[in-house]
C-alpha positions as CSV (number, residue, x, y, z in Angstrom):
1,M,92.6,100.3,100.6
2,R,95.0,99.6,103.4
3,Y,95.6,96.0,104.1
4,P,98.9,94.8,105.5
5,G,101.0,92.0,104.0
6,T,99.2,88.8,103.2
7,I,95.7,90.3,103.9
8,R,96.3,93.0,101.2
9,F,97.4,90.3,98.7
10,L,94.3,88.2,99.5
11,M,92.0,91.1,98.9
12,R,93.5,91.3,95.4
13,L,92.8,87.7,94.5
14,L,89.1,88.0,93.7
15,I,88.0,86.9,90.2
16,P,84.7,88.7,89.5
17,V,82.6,87.5,86.6
18,L,82.5,89.9,83.7
19,V,78.8,90.4,83.6
20,L,78.0,92.0,87.0
21,I,74.5,91.5,88.4
22,G,72.9,94.9,88.7
23,S,71.2,96.6,91.6
24,A,67.5,95.8,92.2
25,C,66.9,99.5,92.9
26,A,66.9,102.3,90.4
27,S,68.9,104.8,92.5
28,P,71.5,104.2,95.2
29,I,70.5,104.5,98.8
30,D,72.2,107.3,100.8
31,S,74.3,105.2,103.1
32,T,75.7,108.2,104.9
33,N,72.4,109.1,106.7
34,R,71.7,108.3,110.3
35,N,68.5,106.3,109.7
36,F,68.6,102.5,109.5
37,G,65.0,101.5,108.6
38,A,63.1,100.0,105.7
39,S,65.5,101.0,103.0
40,S,68.4,99.3,104.8
41,S,66.3,96.2,105.3
42,H,65.9,96.2,101.5
43,V,69.7,96.2,101.0
44,L,70.1,93.4,103.6
45,G,67.3,91.4,102.0
46,I,68.9,91.5,98.6
47,A,72.3,90.5,100.0
48,Y,70.9,87.7,102.1
49,Q,69.1,86.4,99.0
50,Y,72.3,86.4,97.0
51,I,74.0,84.4,99.8
52,R,71.2,81.9,100.0
53,D,70.9,81.3,96.3
54,R,74.4,81.9,94.9
55,Y,77.0,81.0,97.4
56,I,79.0,77.9,96.6
57,E,77.7,76.1,99.7
58,S,74.2,76.0,101.1
59,V,74.1,78.3,104.2
60,P,71.3,78.5,106.8
61,M,69.8,82.0,106.8
62,Q,69.8,82.0,110.5
63,D,73.6,81.6,110.7
64,V,74.0,84.5,108.2
65,A,71.6,86.8,110.0
66,L,72.8,86.0,113.5
67,G,76.4,86.7,112.3
68,G,75.2,90.0,110.9
69,M,73.4,91.0,114.1
70,R,76.4,90.1,116.2
71,G,78.5,92.3,113.9
72,I,77.3,95.4,115.8
73,S,79.6,94.4,118.6
74,A,82.5,95.7,116.5
75,I,81.1,99.2,117.1
76,D,79.8,98.6,120.7
77,P,81.2,95.5,122.4
78,A,78.6,95.7,125.1
79,F,76.0,94.0,122.8
80,N,75.4,90.3,122.1
81,V,72.7,88.4,120.3
82,K,71.5,84.9,121.0
83,R,68.8,82.5,119.8
84,V,66.9,80.9,122.6
85,G,64.2,78.5,121.4
86,D,62.0,80.4,119.0
87,K,63.2,83.8,120.2
88,I,66.1,86.1,119.2
89,R,67.3,87.9,122.4
90,L,69.4,91.1,122.5
91,F,71.7,91.6,125.4
92,K,73.7,94.6,126.6
93,D,76.3,94.1,129.3
94,G,74.8,90.6,129.9
95,K,71.3,91.9,130.5
96,Q,68.4,91.3,128.0
97,V,67.1,94.5,126.5
98,A,64.9,93.2,123.7
99,E,63.3,90.0,122.3
100,F,62.1,89.1,118.8
101,A,60.4,86.1,117.2
102,V,62.6,84.1,114.9
103,A,62.0,84.3,111.1
104,P,61.1,81.4,108.8
105,P,64.2,79.2,108.2
106,Q,65.2,80.3,104.7
107,S,63.3,83.6,104.2
108,A,66.0,86.2,103.2
109,D,63.5,89.1,103.5
110,K,62.3,88.1,107.0
111,W,65.7,87.6,108.4
112,A,66.8,90.9,106.9
113,S,63.9,92.6,108.6
114,L,64.8,91.0,111.8
115,T,68.4,92.1,111.5
116,T,67.2,95.6,110.9
117,A,64.9,95.5,114.0
118,V,67.8,94.2,116.2
119,V,70.1,97.0,115.0
120,E,67.5,99.6,115.5
121,A,66.8,98.3,119.0
122,S,70.5,98.3,119.8
123,R,70.9,101.9,118.7
124,A,68.3,103.0,121.3
125,Y,70.7,101.9,124.0
126,S,74.0,102.8,122.4
127,P,75.4,106.3,121.6
128,Q,78.1,104.7,119.5
129,L,75.6,102.8,117.3
130,K,73.3,105.8,117.2
131,A,76.1,107.9,115.9
132,A,77.2,105.4,113.2
133,S,76.2,106.0,109.6
134,A,74.2,103.4,107.7
135,E,77.4,102.5,105.7
136,E,79.3,101.9,108.9
137,L,76.5,99.7,110.1
138,F,76.4,97.8,106.8
139,K,80.1,97.2,107.0
140,V,80.0,95.5,110.4
141,I,76.7,93.6,109.7
142,F,78.1,92.2,106.4
143,D,81.5,91.4,108.0
144,G,79.6,89.4,110.7
145,A,77.2,87.8,108.2
146,L,80.1,86.6,105.9
147,E,82.4,85.5,108.7
148,R,81.5,81.9,108.4
149,L,81.9,81.8,104.6
150,D,85.2,81.4,102.9
151,R,87.9,84.1,103.1
152,Y,87.3,85.4,99.6
153,S,83.6,86.3,100.2
154,R,83.4,89.9,101.4
155,Y,81.5,93.2,101.4
156,A,83.0,96.3,99.8
157,T,81.7,99.6,100.9
158,A,80.4,102.1,98.3
159,A,83.8,103.8,98.3
160,Q,85.7,100.6,98.0
161,A,83.4,99.3,95.3
162,R,84.1,102.3,93.2
163,E,87.8,101.5,93.4
164,N,87.2,97.9,92.5
165,R,85.1,98.8,89.5
166,A,87.8,101.2,88.4
167,L,90.4,98.4,88.5
168,R,88.1,96.1,86.5
169,S,86.6,98.4,84.0
170,G,88.5,101.7,84.1
171,F,87.6,105.2,85.2
172,G,87.8,108.8,84.0
173,G,91.3,109.9,84.5
174,I,94.6,110.8,82.8
175,G,96.5,107.5,82.7
176,V,99.4,107.6,85.1
177,Q,100.7,105.6,88.0
178,I,101.9,107.7,90.9
179,R,103.9,107.1,94.0
180,Q,104.9,109.1,97.0
181,E,108.5,109.4,98.2
182,M,109.5,111.6,101.1
183,G,106.2,113.5,100.8
184,V,106.6,114.1,97.1
185,T,104.2,112.7,94.5
186,K,106.1,111.3,91.5
187,I,104.7,109.9,88.2
188,V,106.1,106.4,87.9
189,I,104.5,105.3,84.7
190,V,102.8,107.1,81.9
191,F,100.5,104.6,80.2
192,P,100.5,104.5,76.4
193,E,97.6,105.9,74.4
194,T,96.2,107.9,77.4
195,P,95.6,111.6,77.9
196,A,98.8,111.8,80.0
197,E,100.9,110.6,77.2
198,R,99.2,112.8,74.6
199,A,99.8,115.8,76.9
200,G,103.5,115.1,77.2
201,L,103.8,113.9,80.8
202,K,106.8,111.8,81.6
203,S,107.8,109.3,84.2
204,K,109.8,110.9,87.1
205,D,107.8,114.1,86.7
206,L,106.9,115.5,90.1
207,I,103.3,116.8,90.6
208,L,103.3,120.0,92.6
209,E,99.7,121.3,92.1
210,V,96.4,120.0,90.7
211,D,94.1,122.7,89.4
212,G,96.1,125.3,91.3
213,V,96.0,123.6,94.6
214,A,99.3,122.5,96.2
215,I,99.2,118.8,97.0
216,A,102.0,118.7,99.5
217,G,100.7,116.9,102.6
218,M,97.9,115.1,100.7
219,S,97.7,111.3,100.8
220,L,98.2,109.3,97.7
221,R,94.5,108.5,97.6
222,Q,93.6,112.2,97.9
223,V,95.9,113.1,94.9
224,A,94.5,110.2,92.9
225,N,91.0,111.4,93.5
226,R,91.9,114.9,92.2
227,L,93.4,113.4,89.1
228,R,90.2,111.5,88.3
229,G,87.1,113.0,87.0
230,A,84.4,112.8,84.3
231,N,85.4,112.0,80.8
232,G,85.9,115.2,78.8
233,S,86.6,117.3,81.9
234,Q,89.9,119.2,82.2
235,V,92.6,119.1,84.9
236,R,95.7,121.4,85.1
237,L,98.9,120.0,86.6
238,T,101.9,122.0,87.8
239,I,104.9,119.7,87.1
240,S,108.5,119.8,88.2
241,R,110.7,118.1,85.6
242,K,114.4,117.3,85.9
243,G,116.5,119.5,83.6
244,V,113.7,122.2,83.3
245,S,114.4,125.2,85.5
246,K,110.8,126.4,86.0
247,P,107.6,124.4,86.8
248,L,105.5,123.4,83.8
249,S,101.8,124.0,83.6
250,I,100.1,121.2,81.6
251,R,96.4,121.0,80.8
252,I,94.9,117.5,80.3
253,V,91.5,116.4,79.1
254,R,90.4,113.4,81.0
255,D,89.2,110.2,79.2
256,H,88.1,106.7,80.1
257,V,91.3,105.0,81.3
258,I,91.8,101.2,81.8
259,A,95.1,100.6,83.5
260,N,97.7,99.0,81.4
261,T,98.6,95.5,82.8
262,V,101.0,94.3,80.1
263,I,104.6,95.3,80.0
264,M,106.8,94.0,77.2
265,K,110.4,94.3,76.2
266,E,112.4,92.6,73.5
267,E,115.6,90.8,74.5
268,D,117.8,88.4,72.5
269,N,115.0,88.0,69.9
270,I,112.6,86.9,72.6
271,A,109.4,88.7,73.6
272,Y,109.5,89.1,77.4
273,V,105.9,90.0,78.6
274,R,104.9,90.7,82.2
275,I,101.2,90.7,83.1
276,T,100.6,92.5,86.4
277,R,96.9,91.6,86.7
278,F,93.9,90.8,84.5
279,N,91.5,93.6,83.6
280,Q,89.3,94.3,80.6
281,R,92.1,95.2,78.2
282,T,94.7,92.6,79.2
283,S,94.2,90.1,76.3
284,T,94.0,92.9,73.7
285,D,97.2,94.6,75.0
286,L,99.0,91.2,75.1
287,A,98.0,90.3,71.6
288,R,99.2,93.7,70.3
289,A,102.5,93.5,72.2
290,I,103.4,90.1,70.8
291,L,102.4,90.9,67.3
292,R,104.5,94.1,67.5
293,A,107.4,92.0,68.7
294,R,107.0,89.5,65.9
295,R,107.1,92.3,63.3
296,H,110.2,93.9,64.9
297,M,112.1,90.6,65.1
298,G,110.9,88.9,62.0
299,E,112.4,85.5,61.3
300,K,114.8,85.9,64.3
301,F,111.8,85.7,66.7
302,K,112.5,82.8,69.1
303,G,109.5,82.8,71.3
304,V,107.8,84.3,74.3
305,I,108.4,84.5,78.1
306,L,105.2,85.1,79.9
307,D,105.9,86.4,83.4
308,L,103.0,85.8,85.8
309,R,105.0,86.1,89.0
310,D,103.3,88.1,91.7
311,N,100.2,88.4,89.5
312,P,97.1,88.2,91.9
313,G,94.5,87.5,89.1
314,G,91.5,89.4,88.0
315,L,88.8,88.8,85.5
316,L,87.9,85.2,84.6
317,D,87.1,86.0,80.9
318,Q,90.5,87.6,80.5
319,A,92.3,84.5,81.9
320,V,90.4,82.5,79.2
321,E,91.2,84.9,76.4
322,V,94.9,85.2,77.3
323,S,95.2,81.4,77.3
324,D,93.3,81.2,74.0
325,L,95.8,83.6,72.4
326,F,98.4,80.7,72.4
327,L,96.1,77.7,72.0
328,T,94.3,76.4,68.9
329,S,92.1,73.8,70.6
330,G,91.3,72.1,73.9
331,R,89.6,72.8,77.2
332,I,91.0,75.9,78.9
333,V,89.2,75.7,82.3
334,S,86.0,74.4,83.7
335,T,84.0,75.8,86.7
336,E,81.7,74.0,89.1
337,G,79.5,75.2,91.9
338,R,76.0,74.9,93.5
339,H,74.1,77.3,91.2
340,P,73.2,75.8,87.8
341,S,74.8,78.8,86.0
342,S,78.2,78.1,87.8
343,F,78.8,75.0,85.6
344,Q,80.8,76.4,82.7
345,R,83.3,75.0,80.1
346,Y,85.7,77.3,78.3
347,N,87.4,76.0,75.2
348,A,90.1,77.4,72.9
349,G,89.5,78.5,69.3
350,A,91.8,78.6,66.3
351,G,94.8,80.9,66.1
352,D,98.1,81.3,67.9
353,V,99.4,84.8,68.4
354,A,102.9,83.5,68.7
355,N,102.6,81.4,65.6
356,G,103.5,78.2,67.5
357,K,106.9,79.5,68.7
358,P,108.1,78.2,72.1
359,L,106.5,79.6,75.2
360,V,107.8,79.7,78.7
361,V,105.7,80.8,81.7
362,L,107.2,82.1,84.9
363,V,105.2,81.6,88.1
364,N,105.8,81.8,91.9
365,G,103.9,81.6,95.2
366,R,102.1,84.8,94.5
367,S,100.8,83.8,91.1
368,A,97.1,83.3,91.8
369,S,93.6,83.0,90.5
370,S,93.6,84.0,86.8
371,S,97.3,83.5,86.6
372,E,96.8,79.9,87.7
373,I,94.1,79.3,85.1
374,V,96.5,80.5,82.3
375,A,99.5,78.5,83.7
376,A,97.5,75.3,84.1
377,A,95.9,75.5,80.7
378,L,99.2,76.2,78.8
379,Q,100.9,73.4,80.7
380,D,98.2,70.8,80.5
381,L,97.6,71.4,76.8
382,K,101.4,71.0,76.1
383,R,101.8,74.6,74.9
384,A,104.3,75.9,77.5
385,V,107.0,75.0,79.9
386,L,106.4,76.4,83.4
387,I,109.4,77.6,85.4
388,G,109.3,78.7,89.1
389,T,107.6,77.4,92.2
390,N,104.2,76.2,93.2
391,T,101.6,78.8,92.7
392,Y,99.3,80.3,95.4
393,G,96.3,77.8,95.1
394,K,93.4,80.2,94.7
395,G,91.0,78.1,92.7
396,T,87.6,79.7,93.2
397,V,85.5,82.2,91.2
398,Q,83.8,85.1,92.8
399,S,80.7,86.8,91.5
400,V,80.2,90.5,92.2
401,F,76.7,91.7,93.1
402,R,76.1,95.4,93.2
403,L,73.7,96.4,96.0
404,P,71.2,99.2,96.2
405,N,73.5,101.2,98.5
406,D,76.2,101.1,95.7
407,G,78.3,98.7,97.8
408,E,79.3,95.3,96.4
409,L,78.8,91.8,97.8
410,V,81.5,89.5,96.5
411,L,80.6,85.8,96.9
412,T,82.4,82.6,96.0
413,W,80.2,80.7,93.7
414,S,82.3,78.1,91.9
415,R,85.6,76.3,91.8
416,F,87.7,75.9,88.7
417,H,89.5,72.9,87.4
418,A,92.5,72.6,85.1
419,P,92.0,70.9,81.6
420,S,93.3,67.6,83.1
421,G,90.6,67.8,85.8
422,Y,92.6,68.6,88.9
423,T,91.4,71.3,91.3
424,L,93.4,74.4,91.7
425,Q,91.9,75.4,95.1
426,N,94.5,75.1,97.8
427,L,96.7,73.0,95.4
428,G,97.8,75.5,92.8
429,V,99.9,74.7,89.7
430,L,103.2,72.7,89.9
431,P,105.8,74.1,87.4
432,T,107.6,71.8,85.0
433,V,110.9,73.1,86.2
434,C,111.1,73.8,89.9
435,T,113.4,76.6,91.1
436,A,112.6,76.4,94.8
437,G,115.4,75.7,97.2
438,S,118.3,77.6,98.6
439,K,120.6,76.0,96.1
440,F,118.9,77.1,92.9
441,D,121.5,76.4,90.2
442,A,120.4,77.0,86.6
443,A,123.2,74.8,85.2
444,A,122.2,71.9,87.5
445,L,118.6,72.2,86.5
446,V,119.6,72.0,82.8
447,D,121.6,68.9,83.6
448,E,118.5,67.4,85.3
449,L,116.3,68.2,82.4
450,R,118.7,66.6,79.9
451,S,118.9,63.4,81.9
452,G,115.1,63.3,82.5
453,R,115.5,63.2,86.2
454,H,113.9,66.5,87.3
455,R,112.0,66.1,90.6
456,T,108.6,67.3,89.3
457,V,108.2,64.6,86.6
458,E,106.7,62.0,88.9
459,A,104.7,64.5,91.0
460,L,103.0,66.1,87.9
461,Q,101.3,62.8,87.1
462,L,99.9,62.5,90.6
463,W,99.0,66.2,90.6
464,R,96.6,65.7,87.6
465,T,94.6,63.1,89.5
466,Q,93.7,65.5,92.4
467,N,90.0,66.3,92.0
468,K,89.2,66.4,95.7
469,P,92.5,65.9,97.5
470,T,92.6,65.4,101.3
471,H,94.4,67.9,103.4
472,K,97.2,65.5,104.1
473,R,97.7,64.9,100.4
474,L,97.6,68.7,99.7
475,V,100.3,69.3,102.2
476,W,102.5,66.5,100.8
477,L,102.1,67.6,97.2
478,R,102.8,71.3,97.9
479,K,106.2,70.3,99.5
480,V,107.4,69.0,96.1
481,C,108.1,72.6,95.0
482,P,107.3,74.9,97.9
483,A,105.7,78.2,96.9
484,K,108.0,81.2,97.0
485,S,107.4,84.9,96.2
486,A,109.8,87.2,94.3
487,S,113.4,86.8,95.4
488,N,117.0,87.0,94.2
489,D,116.3,83.9,92.1
490,D,114.2,85.9,89.7
491,E,117.0,86.8,87.4
492,R,118.3,83.2,87.4
493,A,114.8,81.9,86.5
494,L,114.6,84.4,83.7
495,K,118.1,83.3,82.5
496,L,116.9,79.7,82.5
497,A,113.8,80.6,80.5
498,K,116.0,82.3,77.9
499,Q,118.2,79.3,77.7
500,L,115.3,77.0,77.0
501,L,114.0,79.3,74.2
502,S,117.5,79.4,72.7
503,D,117.9,75.6,72.7
504,E,115.1,73.9,70.7
505,T,116.2,70.4,71.9
506,L,116.2,71.4,75.6
507,Y,112.9,73.2,75.2
508,N,111.2,70.2,73.6
509,L,112.6,67.9,76.3
510,S,111.2,70.1,79.0
511,L,107.9,70.2,77.3
512,Q,107.8,66.4,77.1
513,L,108.9,66.0,80.7
514,S,105.7,67.6,82.1
515,H,103.7,64.8,80.5
516,A,106.2,62.0,80.8
517,S,105.2,58.6,82.1
518,V,107.4,57.5,85.0
519,A,107.3,53.9,83.7
520,T,108.8,54.9,80.3
521,R,111.2,57.7,81.1
């Protein structure tokens, strides 16, 4: 998917619930056809029903449907739709070309049928709309229907939905991360325990051919699609490897691959673990990595640095399970919405994968969603010291609904709250040790911590009282430690984290500061 800058990042912030709600139709609708009739009305009706019943706020069906009808102007700007009294009127170039009776106020099916009728009538007057496929029409209709909802609610086309499901649950593939440089496709990472690793592929290998077809000139997406396939099927790669004079031909049997999101290295008897996002195997891989580090380091093991910087989030259940790995009791997160099922409480169970050793969490302005759940839980329950800047402030849960056309409707259906009760939406998580500012000096921060004067101490108390903060209060609080994304300060923040884990007294002081009372400090 091609989304520039901030928009691309926002599209990655969605937290789908683990149990997806299935299609109401046994087989997907062919959304490439040129007809837009009863079957399309069925798709719209199911989607409108989800919006009516599941969205976090109550939304009038009229507003949703009128937005969807007006979406056709994205294909042909000559069209407009208005409600006049008890009629829906369709205009082209300012002249009325059709008129329809309004549907009952909250009838999802009737408004879906009306949307379909308006689209069909428009196509009779527009070559552009007539030539559009059903999927192209679904896209503009849903974009218009969801426009008045929050920025995280969206529609994914059938093709986009397949990519989303692969990110969440895996796909048939070989297990590599690829990148294109100067028109050449390079393997960047070979994930462990995957067909690619078993076949002997290595990072920095260059892919020349896939199944005998030269890939020069193909896009990265086209190459990725050729590498993917059904579990058990074979793919043959022609590889160029540095130090090997002739190209290598490597045959690989595809298998179910869930992208690795956990990267660990051992430094100075500390387990440094970076989580890139949260998918179905994140908590399992994290537990294995830390247990492996503990075995390697033995009694010299000092603790864990959990790096969540630039992590956009992912699955809600994985945020809970990752938090639970380090906690032995307490509320991890709670969610609240409009639908009865959206009210959930998630609590920690017994067992600490790090065996109680010190834990430091690194965050920044692009730590969002699931990352914020983990950071808030570990900080509120006095398990970790947070270092970095204010996080993104994405505190809503999205539910993913698979539609009969194989597309997906992603709807915000609840907000989550930290263990202490504050809302994360628009507020984010305030780190214990703030590294924001052009004069970030690790030594000065250590001096502040030793003296108990660090700037976030007072703000953290106020932070935990924010259940429904005003906009003015939000702006003021987020200025305490302004959100920053990855920068040259990264290595200094990591150095500070290592210093805390190497100094038990300093670590404990930092841990206490995040819960200190201003009156007694």
